[in-house]
C-alpha atoms as a printed R data frame, in Angstrom:
   type eleno elety resid chain resno       x      y       z
1  ATOM     1    CA   MET     A     1 -49.723 53.062 -32.409
2  ATOM     2    CA   LYS     A     2 -46.220 52.255 -30.852
3  ATOM     3    CA   THR     A     3 -44.376 55.139 -32.635
4  ATOM     4    CA   ILE     A     4 -47.354 57.503 -30.877
5  ATOM     5    CA   LYS     A     5 -46.537 56.211 -27.256
6  ATOM     6    CA   LEU     A     6 -42.796 56.639 -28.158
7  ATOM     7    CA   ILE     A     7 -43.114 60.019 -29.005
8  ATOM     8    CA   GLY     A     8 -45.216 60.747 -25.996
9  ATOM     9    CA   ILE     A     9 -43.109 59.128 -23.498
10 ATOM    10    CA   LEU     A    10 -40.125 61.023 -25.259
11 ATOM    11    CA   ALA     A    11 -41.970 64.496 -25.027
12 ATOM    12    CA   LEU     A    12 -42.608 63.698 -21.215
13 ATOM    13    CA   VAL     A    13 -38.902 62.864 -20.557
14 ATOM    14    CA   PHE     A    14 -37.682 65.717 -22.334
15 ATOM    15    CA   ALA     A    15 -40.030 67.913 -20.386
16 ATOM    16    CA   LEU     A    16 -39.182 66.535 -17.176
17 ATOM    17    CA   GLY     A    17 -35.551 66.854 -17.898
18 ATOM    18    CA   ALA     A    18 -35.861 70.544 -18.692
19 ATOM    19    CA   VAL     A    19 -38.050 71.220 -15.384
20 ATOM    20    CA   ILE     A    20 -35.105 69.582 -13.411
21 ATOM    21    CA   ILE     A    21 -32.321 71.370 -15.330
22 ATOM    22    CA   GLN     A    22 -33.929 74.768 -14.409
23 ATOM    23    CA   ASN     A    23 -34.543 74.150 -10.782
24 ATOM    24    CA   ARG     A    24 -31.308 73.760  -9.264
25 ATOM    25    CA   ALA     A    25 -31.698 76.072  -6.155
26 ATOM    26    CA   PRO     A    26 -31.527 74.855  -2.656
27 ATOM    27    CA   VAL     A    27 -34.960 74.499  -0.989
28 ATOM    28    CA   ARG     A    28 -36.121 73.862   2.368
29 ATOM    29    CA   THR     A    29 -38.543 70.969   2.675
30 ATOM    30    CA   HIS     A    30 -40.838 70.031   5.539
31 ATOM    31    CA   PHE     A    31 -41.886 66.480   5.912
32 ATOM    32    CA   LEU     A    32 -43.888 65.580   9.103
33 ATOM    33    CA   PHE     A    33 -41.500 66.820  11.888
34 ATOM    34    CA   ILE     A    34 -38.325 66.884   9.786
35 ATOM    35    CA   THR     A    35 -37.074 70.093   7.819
36 ATOM    36    CA   LEU     A    36 -34.484 69.279   5.152
37 ATOM    37    CA   GLU     A    37 -32.532 71.576   2.923
38 ATOM    38    CA   MET     A    38 -31.678 70.188  -0.504
39 ATOM    39    CA   PRO     A    39 -31.405 71.138  -4.321
40 ATOM    40    CA   HIS     A    40 -34.582 71.408  -5.885
41 ATOM    41    CA   ILE     A    41 -33.319 68.880  -8.524
42 ATOM    42    CA   LEU     A    42 -32.871 66.201  -5.946
43 ATOM    43    CA   LEU     A    43 -36.379 66.820  -4.626
44 ATOM    44    CA   LEU     A    44 -37.779 66.654  -8.276
45 ATOM    45    CA   LEU     A    45 -36.042 63.629  -8.834
46 ATOM    46    CA   LEU     A    46 -37.418 61.848  -5.511
47 ATOM    47    CA   ILE     A    47 -40.820 62.783  -6.363
48 ATOM    48    CA   ALA     A    48 -40.672 61.547  -9.863
49 ATOM    49    CA   GLY     A    49 -39.122 58.457  -8.819
50 ATOM    50    CA   ALA     A    50 -41.741 57.958  -6.199
51 ATOM    51    CA   GLY     A    51 -44.389 58.525  -8.645
52 ATOM    52    CA   PHE     A    52 -42.935 55.809 -10.991
53 ATOM    53    CA   ALA     A    53 -42.616 53.419  -8.168
54 ATOM    54    CA   LEU     A    54 -46.291 53.866  -7.064
55 ATOM    55    CA   GLY     A    55 -47.471 53.610 -10.743
56 ATOM    56    CA   LEU     A    56 -45.542 50.328 -11.175
57 ATOM    57    CA   LEU     A    57 -47.104 48.980  -7.814
58 ATOM    58    CA   VAL     A    58 -50.700 49.926  -8.877
59 ATOM    59    CA   ALA     A    59 -50.035 48.378 -12.376
60 ATOM    60    CA   LEU     A    60 -48.843 45.251 -10.581
61 ATOM    61    CA   PHE     A    61 -51.597 45.038  -8.049
62 ATOM    62    CA   LYS     A    62 -54.407 45.705 -10.867
63 ATOM    63    CA   SER     A    63 -52.836 42.879 -13.165
64 ATOM    64    CA   PHE     A    64 -52.776 40.531 -10.118
65 ATOM    65    CA   LYS     A    65 -56.246 38.315  -9.965
66 ATOM    66    CA   PRO     A    66 -56.623 35.850  -7.328
67 ATOM    67    CA   LYS     A    67 -57.706 32.603  -8.325
68 ATOM    68    CA   GLU     A    68 -61.256 31.720  -7.297
């Protein structure tokens, strides 16, 4: 089971890496009242990092059980 998880994680990492490498052109990003121009690779890394952090927070809060 560990081998299957490892293969799945590696496949996702390689897929994410391929998407990031192929998208290096600058893009204009609108967030609320701010408009930024940044490389697409930076935007993808920021979104992937935010998703990872959000997943960790959800896992931490889900495993936390208050004592009754």
